[in-house]
N, C-alpha and C positions, 0 to 999 in steps of 0.2 A: 294077958300079962306081958307077953313078949312084945306086942304092939306098943304097949305103954312104955316099956323100957326103950324101944327104938325111938319113940317120940321124945322121951326124956334125953336120950343120948344126942339126938339131932338138935334139940333145943340147946343143950349145954355146949355142943361143938360150935353151933352158930353164934351163941352168945360170946364165947371166948374168942372166936375168930373176929367178931365185930369189935371186941375190946382191943385186940391186938392191932387191928386196922386203925381204930380210933387213936391209940397211943402213937402210932407211926404218923398219922395225919397231924396230931397235935405237935409232935416234935418238928416235923417239916414246916408247919405253919409258923412255929416260934422262930425257927431259923430264918425263914423268909422275912418275917416281920422285923426281926432285929438286925439281920445281916444285909438286907437289900440295899440299905442306904450306903454301905461301904463299897458296893460293887460299882466299878467304873473301869474304863480302859487303863487308867494309870494304876489301878489296883492290881491289874494283871501284868503290867509291863514294867513296873518300877520295883526296886529292891526296898526292903524294910529300912525305915529311918526313925530316929528318935525313940528307940527301944519299942517299936511297934505302934507308936502314936501317929506316925505318918508313913508315907510311901506305900509299897504294895507287897506282894508275895511272889514275885516273878521267880526268884531263885528257890523259893520253897516249893513251888509247883514243879520246877525243873528238876530239883533234887528228888522229889517224890517219884517223878516219871523215870529217872535214872535207876532208882532202886527197883521199881516195878519191872522195867525192861530187863535188868540183870536177873531178877528172880524168875522171869518168864524164860529167858534163855537157858537158865540153869535147870529149871524144873521140867520143861517140856521133854527133852530127850530121856531123862531119868524116869519120868512118869510113863512115857510110852514104852520103855523097856520093861518096867515093872508090870504094866498092864498086859503086855504080850507074854511075858513069862507066866503070869497067873492064868491067863485065858488060853494060851496056845501050847506052851512048852511043858508046863507042869501036868503030869498025868495022875499023880497021887492026890486024891481028894483031901487027905489030912494035911498035906503040905500046902495045898491051896488055902485051906482054912487058916493055917498058921500065918501065911503071907497076908491074908485079909485081916486077921487079927492084928498083925503088926501095923498095917495101915491105919486101922481103927485106933490103936494105941498112940501112934504118932499124931493123928488128928486131934486126939484128946489132951495132948500135953499143953499145959498153960504157956502162953506166949512169953511170960517173964522168964521161964526156964530156958527158952531159946536165947533170950538176951544174956542170961548168965553163962550159958554154954559159949556163946560167941565172945563174951568178955574174957573168959578163962582161956579158950583155945586160940582165937584169932588175935585178940587185942594184946593179951599178956604173953602166952606161950610162943606164938609165931612173931610177935612184935610188930603187928601191923598198925597198932593204935586204932583210933577211930577211922573207919574206911568205908566208903560207899560199897566196895566189893563185899566186905563182911556183912553189911546190912542186906545186900541183894541175895547173898547165899543163904542167910538165915530165913528171909522171907520166901525164898525158893523152896527150902526144906519144909516150911509151914504149908506152902501150896501143894506140895507133892501128893499128899493123900487125896485132896480134892480132885486134882487133875487125873490121877491114876484111877480112882474109883469111877469117875465119869466115863473114862475110856473103857474100863472093864465092863461097866453096865451096857455101854453101846455095843461092845463086841458080843456080849451074851445075848443081846436083843437082836443081833443081825440074823436074818434067815439063814439056816444051815445050807440051803440049796446053793448059795453062792460058792461056799467052800467046797461042797460036793462036786459042783460043776467044774471048778478049777482042778480038783483032784482027778476028775474024769478026763480032763485034757492033758493030764500028765505033768502038771506043775508041781514043783517041789515046795516044801513048806516055806522057805524064805521068799520064793516067788509069789506064793499065795498071800503072804503077809503084805508085800509091797504092792501087788497088783489088785488085790481083792479087799483084804481086811482093813488096811489103813485108809484107802480111798472111801470105802463104805462107812467107816467109823470116824471120819475126820470131824463130824459134827459133835461127837462126844468129847473129842480132844479140845475143840474150840470152846465148848460149854464149860468144861472143867477149868480151862485156863482163865476164862473170864470170871467165873465164880471165885477161883483162887486169887486172882488179882483184886477183886472187889474186897475180899477179906484182908489181903495184905495191905491194901491202900490205907486202911484205917488203923493199922497196928502202930503202937507207940513203944511198948515194952521191949520188943526185940531190937529196936534200933537206937533207943536212947542211950544205951551203954556202949554201943559198938559203931554207929555209923553217922549220927547226926549231932549237930550243935545248934545253938539258938541263933547265933549271928557270926558274921565274919567269913563265911564260906561262899564261894561262887561256883565255878566249875571244878570238877576233880582234876588234880594235877598229877595223879599217880595212883598207887595202891596204898602205900603206907602213909599214915597220918594225912588222909585225904577225905575228910568228912563232907557231908552235904547238908543243906538246909532242907527241912521237910515240913509238910503241912501238919501232920499229927503232933509232932513235938513243938512246933510253933504255937499251936492252939493250947497244948498242955501247959507250956511255960507261962504264956500270957494270961491264961485263965486263972492260974494260981497266984501270980506275983504282981498283978497290976490292977489298980482300982480307978485308973484314969478313964473317964467316959470316952475319950477319943480312942483309947486302946480297946475299950470294950466293944465299940462298933467294929473295929478291925478284926477282933477275935470272932465275932458272930459272922462277919463276912468270910473269913477264912474257913470257918466251920461249914458255911453254906457251900463254898467251893468244893470242899472235901466231900460233903454229902452228894453234891452233884456228880463228882467223879465216881464215887462208889455206886450210886444209883444207875449211872450210865452203863457201867460195866455189868451190873446185875441185870438190867433190862436188855442189854445186848445179848446176854446168854439165854434169855427167856424163849425166844422163838426156836432156837436149836433144841432146847430142853423139851419144849412141847412137841416138836416134830419127832424127837427121839422116843418119847412115850407113845405117840400115835403109831409110829412104826412098830414099836414093840407090841402094842395091842393088836395091830392087824397081822403081825407076823406070827 
């Protein structure tokens, strides 16, 4: 009976995994089929013209990268601090569980709520208007749980003998963190950052109210009233509002570029993730 259940479970898991892979392959194939014709050097180096029917997505790519870089610079130090507090400084198991629960809750908040929070606090209350900094901060907050959890898992998987050897040499806790824990666990930090960026790159809701517009922006000129163009919002607007065949090809091309960016970040995180699991298994 148990063997039959194991076989049924294996068959079901394999079937659903194959279906998931099939859906991903179908989506990627559709994007490549419909969007490849729009890909050209001019598409990457020119700005949008004729309401998306001509030109390219240069400033959309640049704006997306500005938001991602801002989010990365904001989330990395905070996530590192949270991971160290949870793994090193907190001694009470219940307090650790509460911090972990807080990260889980933050990770589960719908992205539209981040957008509404940014609209109320940064755009209205602080008077920043639509700003690249607001978008970067919101995406950084969204990335925070992913980066922190990846680093926490890496710290927990690190062999204890390294810390014990450092203590045996007389190193204090801050010295152990800087000379042992962070160098040994940097792969987890990189993995979390790349996975967080992959998620943030495709988000539209947090930035549509706070950081991005459809046309008319180039490079940021300050903090207040300084929006940027982005790939997700560009795709969102054109996909809804235009039925021009020329625009349709540009939309599929922009979607293909965004998919390539997200997949590149996810694939870049894969080797570090696999190495982390292997080290945890051997440790």
